VORO-204392 format. One record per residue (C-alpha): residue number from 1; y, z, x; chain. Coordinates in Angstrom, 3 decimals. Example, Ala and Ser with C-alpha at 12.3 -4.5 7.8 and 13.67 -1.06 7.14 Angstrom:
BEGIN
ATOM zalo       yy       zz       xx gulum
ATOM    1   -4.500    7.800   12.300     A
ATOM    2   -1.060    7.140   13.670     A
***
This chain:
BEGIN
ATOM zalo       yy       zz       xx gulum
ATOM    1  123.227   57.111   99.643     A
ATOM    2  120.362   57.305  102.141     A
ATOM    3  122.795   58.384  104.875     A
ATOM    4  124.080   61.253  102.736     A
ATOM    5  120.530   62.415  101.946     A
ATOM    6  119.552   62.300  105.622     A
ATOM    7  122.727   64.143  106.642     A
ATOM    8  122.106   66.810  104.004     A
ATOM    9  118.471   67.243  105.106     A
ATOM   10  119.441   67.574  108.793     A
ATOM   11  122.161   70.121  107.911     A
ATOM   12  119.818   72.315  105.878     A
ATOM   13  117.085   72.091  108.539     A
ATOM   14  119.557   73.107  111.294     A
ATOM   15  120.851   76.055  109.275     A
ATOM   16  117.342   77.340  108.582     A
ATOM   17  116.436   77.166  112.292     A
ATOM   18  119.613   79.054  113.173     A
ATOM   19  118.832   81.767  110.623     A
ATOM   20  115.314   82.213  112.001     A
ATOM   21  116.583   82.501  115.578     A
ATOM   22  119.074   85.196  114.590     A
ATOM   23  116.409   87.152  112.676     A
ATOM   24  114.056   87.054  115.673     A
ATOM   25  116.729   88.259  118.108     A
ATOM   26  117.546   91.634  116.560     A
ATOM   27  118.695   93.937  119.326     A
ATOM   28  117.503   97.467  118.626     A
ATOM   29  114.789   99.348  116.751     A
ATOM   30  113.608   98.060  113.354     A
ATOM   31  111.300   99.620  110.706     A
ATOM   32  108.527   97.584  109.113     A
ATOM   33  106.544   99.679  106.618     A
ATOM   34  103.033   98.759  105.458     A
ATOM   35  104.066  100.150  102.038     A
ATOM   36  107.440  101.491  100.958     A
ATOM   37  105.969  103.058   97.803     A
ATOM   38  102.786  105.095   97.597     A
ATOM   39  101.275  105.399   94.133     A
ATOM   40   99.089  108.495   93.813     A
ATOM   41   97.797  107.197   90.502     A
ATOM   42   96.333  109.881   88.232     A
ATOM   43   95.414  112.999   90.187     A
ATOM   44   94.189  116.433   89.200     A
ATOM   45   96.391  119.490   89.240     A
ATOM   46   96.273  121.339   92.589     A
ATOM   47   94.559  118.405   94.345     A
ATOM   48   95.507  117.195   97.828     A
ATOM   49   99.077  115.924   97.601     A
ATOM   50   99.404  114.641  101.169     A
ATOM   51   99.879  110.929  101.814     A
ATOM   52  100.977  108.964  104.891     A
ATOM   53  103.481  106.149  105.252     A
ATOM   54  102.635  103.912  108.218     A
ATOM   55  105.288  101.787  109.883     A
ATOM   56  105.747   99.680  113.011     A
ATOM   57  108.798   99.434  115.227     A
ATOM   58  109.225   95.644  115.288     A
ATOM   59  112.464   95.879  117.251     A
ATOM   60  112.987   95.799  121.008     A
ATOM   61  114.161   99.403  121.595     A
ATOM   62  112.675  102.854  120.861     A
ATOM   63  112.990  104.011  117.246     A
ATOM   64  114.177  107.617  116.921     A
ATOM   65  113.868  109.336  113.549     A
ATOM   66  116.493  112.052  113.318     A
ATOM   67  115.699  113.439  109.882     A
ATOM   68  113.432  112.982  106.846     A
ATOM   69  114.325  114.667  103.578     A
ATOM   70  112.576  114.820  100.214     A
ATOM   71  114.534  114.379   97.001     A
ATOM   72  113.477  117.869   95.865     A
ATOM   73  111.641  120.958   97.117     A
ATOM   74  108.338  119.677   95.705     A
ATOM   75  108.286  116.809   98.239     A
ATOM   76  107.913  117.870  101.871     A
ATOM   77  107.989  115.083  104.496     A
ATOM   78  107.073  115.408  108.185     A
ATOM   79  108.621  113.117  110.788     A
ATOM   80  107.295  111.932  114.149     A
ATOM   81  108.688  114.071  116.947     A
ATOM   82  108.567  111.406  119.671     A
ATOM   83  110.378  108.043  119.692     A
ATOM   84  108.315  105.095  118.433     A
ATOM   85  108.297  102.462  121.153     A
ATOM   86  108.641   98.724  120.369     A
ATOM   87  105.410   97.380  118.873     A
ATOM   88  103.975  100.873  118.231     A
ATOM   89  103.003  102.364  114.878     A
ATOM   90  104.357  105.631  113.541     A
ATOM   91  103.623  107.860  110.557     A
ATOM   92  105.643  109.874  108.084     A
ATOM   93  103.495  112.349  106.177     A
ATOM   94  104.596  113.417  102.707     A
ATOM   95  103.135  116.359  100.792     A
ATOM   96  103.790  116.556   97.061     A
ATOM   97  103.286  119.860   95.207     A
ATOM   98  100.509  118.931   92.763     A
ATOM   99  100.762  122.247   90.921     A
ATOM  100  103.264  120.593   88.531     A
ATOM  101  101.686  118.697   85.630     A
ATOM  102  103.170  115.375   84.531     A
ATOM  103  104.575  112.192   85.985     A
ATOM  104  106.639  112.139   89.131     A
ATOM  105  108.714  109.688   91.121     A
ATOM  106  110.318  111.053   94.277     A
ATOM  107  112.136  109.582   97.246     A
ATOM  108  112.129  110.438  100.925     A
ATOM  109  115.267  109.577  102.857     A
ATOM  110  114.851  108.705  106.532     A
ATOM  111  117.772  108.877  108.955     A
ATOM  112  117.207  107.022  112.232     A
ATOM  113  118.705  104.719  114.819     A
ATOM  114  117.182  101.629  113.135     A
ATOM  115  119.320   98.501  113.210     A
ATOM  116  120.360   97.281  109.779     A
ATOM  117  118.904  100.296  107.942     A
ATOM  118  119.838  103.581  109.644     A
ATOM  119  119.190  105.257  106.284     A
ATOM  120  115.930  104.143  104.668     A
ATOM  121  114.380  105.317  101.394     A
ATOM  122  110.659  105.326  100.685     A
ATOM  123  109.024  106.497   97.464     A
ATOM  124  106.015  108.321   96.041     A
ATOM  125  104.948  108.309   92.408     A
ATOM  126  102.034  109.298   90.222     A
ATOM  127  100.796  111.510   87.408     A
ATOM  128   99.371  115.002   87.758     A
ATOM  129   96.864  115.611   84.958     A
ATOM  130   96.394  118.793   82.964     A
ATOM  131   93.195  120.616   83.971     A
ATOM  132   91.605  120.342   80.499     A
ATOM  133   92.134  116.588   80.283     A
ATOM  134   90.270  116.017   83.537     A
ATOM  135   87.466  118.433   82.577     A
ATOM  136   86.911  116.533   79.288     A
ATOM  137   86.455  113.356   81.301     A
ATOM  138   83.950  115.125   83.563     A
ATOM  139   82.030  116.468   80.550     A
ATOM  140   81.811  112.977   79.060     A
ATOM  141   80.609  111.612   82.400     A
ATOM  142   77.904  114.278   82.682     A
ATOM  143   76.742  113.673   79.087     A
ATOM  144   76.494  109.954   79.730     A
ATOM  145   74.592  110.397   82.994     A
ATOM  146   72.067  112.793   81.394     A
***
């Protein structure tokens, strides 16, 4: 029984080492995002709708982003123009049209030369408040502070 347990332990240990070696030896560019979803939270109508996704190329070759596309016309992404070298950080800026009241959840599709994920989806979400609901909050705040 002890021999079987030892054999099983050695087998599992060897497999896990093999898996880690293969993961570390990826040949090509690889995305690693700090966040894949940005939550705007509750924001006021017509407020600044620009946010930035930061990523690192953790691969061993330059990462080239061919295209970034929002899921609708209200989401406008901007891609890096130059290749992101191994170990360097890059940014994808996304501007959401905050002139639309209500909740939103949008995706940005990235097309690149990344190994494993040549098409990557990142997401933004939040709630744009009606102007009167935010002004009521401000009035209550000013009454309390006075």
